[in-house]
Residue frames as qw, qx, qy, qz and C-alpha x, y, z in Angstrom:
[[0.235, -0.526, 0.702, 0.418, 143.01, 60.64, 119.62],
 [0.730, 0.430, -0.227, -0.481, 142.55, 59.35, 116.09],
 [0.851, -0.097, 0.513, 0.063, 142.94, 55.73, 115.26],
 [0.198, -0.410, 0.648, 0.610, 145.41, 54.87, 112.48],
 [0.318, 0.365, 0.842, 0.239, 142.62, 53.15, 110.55],
 [0.180, 0.871, 0.391, -0.235, 140.65, 56.41, 110.43],
 [0.094, -0.754, 0.334, 0.558, 143.71, 58.27, 109.17],
 [0.282, -0.099, 0.825, 0.480, 144.24, 55.68, 106.43],
 [0.272, 0.623, 0.732, 0.046, 140.57, 55.91, 105.47],
 [0.066, 0.899, 0.131, -0.412, 140.77, 59.71, 105.36],
 [0.168, -0.554, 0.555, 0.597, 143.87, 59.62, 103.15],
 [0.289, 0.195, 0.867, 0.357, 142.18, 57.16, 100.76],
 [0.191, 0.787, 0.572, -0.131, 139.07, 59.37, 100.70],
 [0.042, -0.823, 0.127, 0.552, 141.20, 62.45, 99.96],
 [0.200, -0.307, 0.732, 0.575, 142.81, 60.68, 97.00],
 [0.095, -0.259, -0.830, -0.484, 139.50, 59.33, 95.65],
 [0.268, 0.117, 0.388, -0.874, 136.70, 61.69, 96.73],
 [0.391, 0.427, 0.805, -0.133, 133.08, 60.62, 96.30],
 [0.188, 0.377, 0.561, 0.712, 131.19, 61.69, 93.21],
 [0.183, -0.096, 0.087, -0.975, 129.00, 64.79, 93.22],
 [0.623, -0.255, -0.514, -0.531, 125.94, 62.56, 92.87],
 [0.642, -0.273, -0.667, 0.261, 126.79, 60.68, 96.08],
 [0.201, -0.055, -0.371, 0.905, 127.48, 63.92, 97.96],
 [0.388, -0.176, -0.181, -0.886, 124.09, 65.27, 96.87],
 [0.683, -0.278, -0.635, -0.229, 122.43, 62.04, 98.01],
 [0.523, -0.227, -0.611, 0.549, 124.01, 62.19, 101.46],
 [0.002, 0.003, 0.180, -0.984, 123.21, 65.88, 101.87],
 [0.507, -0.231, -0.400, -0.728, 119.62, 65.19, 100.79],
 [0.665, -0.313, -0.677, 0.039, 119.20, 62.37, 103.29],
 [0.360, -0.182, -0.484, 0.776, 120.61, 64.53, 106.08],
 [0.184, -0.103, -0.061, -0.976, 118.29, 67.39, 105.09],
 [0.612, -0.318, -0.546, -0.476, 115.24, 65.11, 105.20],
 [0.607, -0.296, -0.646, 0.355, 116.26, 63.84, 108.66],
 [0.179, -0.094, -0.300, 0.932, 116.75, 67.38, 109.97],
 [0.361, -0.198, -0.276, -0.868, 113.39, 68.46, 108.50],
 [0.660, -0.354, -0.631, -0.202, 111.58, 65.52, 110.13],
 [0.494, -0.242, -0.557, 0.622, 113.26, 66.27, 113.45],
 [0.005, -0.019, 0.097, -0.995, 112.29, 69.95, 113.25],
 [0.512, -0.283, -0.434, -0.685, 108.67, 69.13, 112.38],
 [0.657, -0.339, -0.666, 0.096, 108.49, 66.65, 115.25],
 [0.362, -0.191, -0.436, 0.801, 109.87, 69.25, 117.68],
 [0.149, -0.053, -0.054, -0.986, 107.58, 72.06, 116.48],
 [0.617, -0.198, -0.397, -0.650, 104.34, 70.11, 116.03],
 [0.562, -0.340, 0.616, -0.435, 104.87, 67.26, 118.47],
 [0.060, 0.118, -0.977, -0.166, 104.57, 63.51, 118.29],
 [0.627, -0.183, -0.290, -0.700, 101.06, 62.24, 117.45],
 [0.593, -0.292, 0.601, -0.448, 99.40, 60.04, 120.05],
 [0.931, 0.228, 0.087, -0.270, 98.43, 57.44, 117.47],
 [0.668, 0.547, -0.478, 0.162, 102.12, 56.78, 116.75],
 [0.221, -0.576, 0.653, -0.440, 102.98, 56.22, 120.42],
 [0.610, -0.010, -0.791, -0.050, 103.40, 52.57, 121.40],
 [0.665, -0.595, 0.076, -0.445, 101.52, 51.60, 124.53],
 [0.121, 0.466, -0.829, 0.283, 103.85, 50.01, 127.05],
 [0.516, -0.232, -0.824, -0.017, 102.97, 46.88, 129.00],
 [0.524, -0.736, -0.137, -0.406, 100.78, 47.32, 132.04],
 [0.115, -0.682, 0.598, -0.406, 102.54, 47.48, 135.39],
 [0.796, -0.264, 0.440, -0.321, 101.22, 44.09, 136.53],
 [0.942, 0.334, 0.016, 0.024, 102.70, 42.18, 133.58],
 [0.549, -0.604, 0.412, 0.406, 106.39, 41.26, 133.88],
 [0.466, 0.733, -0.379, -0.319, 108.62, 41.82, 130.87],
 [0.963, -0.018, 0.245, 0.107, 110.11, 38.74, 129.21]]
C-alpha cells in the first residue's frame, strides 16, 4: 500500500519533472553500476581486494 507522502511526492514530480540533464546523469550512474556488477560476476572478485577477517582466536570488539 502506498503512503500518502509518496503519492504527494509523485504528484509534485509529475508537475515538475526533472531536467533531461538530470535524467541522463541518473541513467549513466545506473549503467555504470550495472556494468561493474556484470564485470564482477563474469570475471570474479580479485583476491587482493578481499579483506582478511579476524582470526578465530581473537574476539570481536
